[in-house]
Each structure stands twice: as C-alpha cells, then as structure tokens.
C-alpha positions in Angstrom: 24.2 -40.3 22.9 21.9 -40.6 19.9 21.1 -43.9 18.3 19.0 -44.4 15.2 17.5 -47.7 14.1 15.2 -48.6 11.2 12.8 -51.5 11.1 10.9 -51.4 7.9 8.9 -48.2 7.8 9.5 -47.5 11.5 12.4 -45.3 12.5 13.4 -45.2 16.2 15.7 -42.5 17.5 16.9 -42.9 21.1 18.5 -39.9 22.9 20.2 -40.6 26.3 22.8 -38.9 28.4 26.4 -40.0 28.0 27.4 -42.5 30.7 31.1 -42.7 31.7 30.7 -45.8 33.8 28.3 -48.7 34.1 26.7 -49.7 37.4 29.0 -52.7 37.4 32.1 -50.4 37.2 30.7 -48.3 40.0 30.3 -51.3 42.2 33.9 -52.2 41.5 35.0 -48.7 42.5 33.0 -49.0 45.8 34.7 -52.4 46.5 38.1 -51.0 45.7 37.6 -48.2 48.2 35.8 -50.3 50.8 38.7 -52.7 51.3 41.3 -50.2 52.6 38.7 -48.0 54.3 37.1 -50.8 56.3 40.5 -52.4 56.8 41.8 -49.3 58.5 38.5 -48.9 60.4 38.7 -52.5 61.7 42.4 -52.0 62.6 41.5 -48.9 64.6 38.6 -50.7 66.2 40.9 -53.5 67.4 43.3 -50.9 68.8 40.4 -49.4 70.8 39.3 -46.5 68.6 36.0 -48.2 67.6 34.3 -44.9 66.9 36.1 -44.7 63.5 34.4 -47.9 62.1 30.9 -46.4 61.9 32.2 -43.3 60.1 34.0 -45.5 57.5 30.7 -47.4 56.9 28.8 -44.1 56.6 31.4 -42.8 54.1 31.0 -45.9 51.9 27.2 -45.8 52.2 27.2 -42.1 51.1 29.5 -42.9 48.2 27.4 -45.9 47.1 24.2 -43.9 47.4 25.6 -41.1 45.3 26.9 -43.4 42.6 23.6 -45.2 42.5 21.6 -41.9 42.2 23.9 -40.7 39.3 23.6 -44.0 37.5 19.8 -43.9 37.9 19.7 -40.3 36.5 21.8 -41.4 33.5 19.2 -44.1 32.5 16.8 -41.3 31.5 16.0 -41.3 27.8 13.8 -40.0 25.0 12.6 -42.5 22.5 11.1 -40.9 19.3 9.4 -43.4 17.1 8.3 -42.3 13.6 6.2 -44.5 11.3 4.1 -43.7 8.2 1.3 -42.0 10.2 2.4 -41.1 13.7 5.3 -39.6 15.7 5.5 -41.0 19.2 7.6 -39.5 22.0 8.3 -41.5 25.1 10.3 -40.1 28.1 11.3 -42.1 31.1 14.0 -43.9 33.1 13.5 -47.6 32.6 9.9 -47.5 31.2 8.1 -44.7 29.5 6.7 -42.3 32.2 5.3 -39.8 29.7 4.1 -40.5 26.2 2.8 -38.4 23.3 1.5 -39.4 19.9 1.1 -36.9 17.1 0.0 -37.3 13.5 3.2 -37.2 11.4 1.8 -34.9 8.7 1.1 -32.2 11.2 4.2 -32.5 13.3 7.1 -30.1 12.9 10.5 -29.5 14.4 11.2 -26.3 16.2 14.8 -25.2 16.6 16.1 -22.6 18.9 19.8 -21.9 18.4 22.2 -22.4 21.3 22.9 -19.5 23.6 26.5 -20.5 24.2 29.0 -22.2 21.8 29.1 -25.2 24.2 25.3 -25.6 24.4 23.1 -27.8 22.1 20.2 -26.2 20.2 16.9 -26.5 21.9 14.7 -28.9 19.9 10.9 -29.3 20.2 8.4 -31.3 18.4 5.2 -29.4 17.8 1.8 -30.4 16.7 -1.8 -29.1 17.3 -0.6 -26.3 19.6 1.4 -28.6 21.8 5.2 -28.5 22.0 7.4 -31.2 23.5 11.1 -30.5 24.2 13.4 -33.4 23.3 17.1 -34.0 24.0 17.6 -31.2 26.5 20.3 -33.2 28.4 22.5 -33.8 25.3 25.9 -32.2 24.8 26.5 -30.0 21.7 27.6 -32.8 19.3 24.8 -35.1 20.3 22.3 -32.3 20.1 23.3 -31.4 16.6 23.2 -35.1 15.6 19.6 -35.3 17.0 18.7 -32.1 15.1 20.1 -33.6 11.9 18.2 -36.9 12.4 14.9 -35.2 13.1 15.3 -32.7 10.2 15.8 -35.7 7.9 12.4 -37.1 8.9 10.2 -34.1 9.8 9.6 -30.7 8.4 11.1 -27.8 10.3 8.2 -25.7 11.5 10.3 -22.8 13.0 13.8 -21.7 13.6 14.2 -19.0 16.2 16.7 -16.3 15.6 19.8 -16.0 17.8 19.2 -13.6 20.6 21.7 -10.8 20.8 23.4 -10.7 24.2 24.4 -7.4 25.8 27.3 -7.6 28.3 
C-alpha cells in the first residue's frame, strides 16, 4: 500500500505491505479455533486421554506465534519525506531502524524494469554514490504507484533496460 500526504512544502510517501487482517482479527481467529480445540482436549482429558490436552495447547501456541510473526513482519514500512532541500528515507517496523538523508537537488530515482509481468519495478533513490532500494516488498500495482509518486517529485537518474531472458 502506498499513501501520499502533503503538509505545506513537505511531502510524505509511506510504502507498506498489504495486510489482509489486523492483529485484532487474528486474535479473534485464534479464539474461534481455541474454543473447539480446547473443548475437545478437555473432553478427552476427562475421559482419561489427558495426553491430547498438551498437544491442543501446543497447536494453538504455534498458530498464535505464527500469526503474531506475520503481523509483525507486515508492520515494516518505508517512509520517504521530501521537503524543499532534503529527501529523507526511514525504514523500520514501528520506529525507524535505518535512516538516510540526501540533498534533494542531487537525489535521483533509478528504475529497473520488472523481470516478470507480476513483479514490481525495482526502485532506488541515489545520491552521492549511495543507492537505497525502496518498496521492494510491494506488489506490481503498488510498485507502479510508488514509481509514479517518486517520478512526480524527483528526477529520474537512470532507467535500466529490460534484460532479455533465454529459455
């Protein structure tokens, strides 16, 4: 998902992966699966087959851990802030873990076409010999939208040719 907002002379573009379900929805799914699973486990435990109960708990713990991990990975985002003099790139999950700041006049957009019709183009912001890849987790439509947003604000410094593929 790509979101653009303007605040005076500052433009902020946020790129983040598509998220099909919120953490609240995931907790409801775990609860919906926990009731019958633990109910059956308790029923078997009362009938004397107590060994089933720990496996039901482990199954729910594995599902909960997996859903939490996926939800955490989907919180990753790239925040590109453009003002009159600088281009700032922040990457991170809940807070920026990596940040770069480039002078806007010397920053360009590098575009490498997609290798497959389903892929998004590879986009990089380049300045002073440094190249930072942005939006690598986006699907094709969102990648093209990010490319359009960045081309509107920055000069395109290079466009790679489509590599011919031999099969």
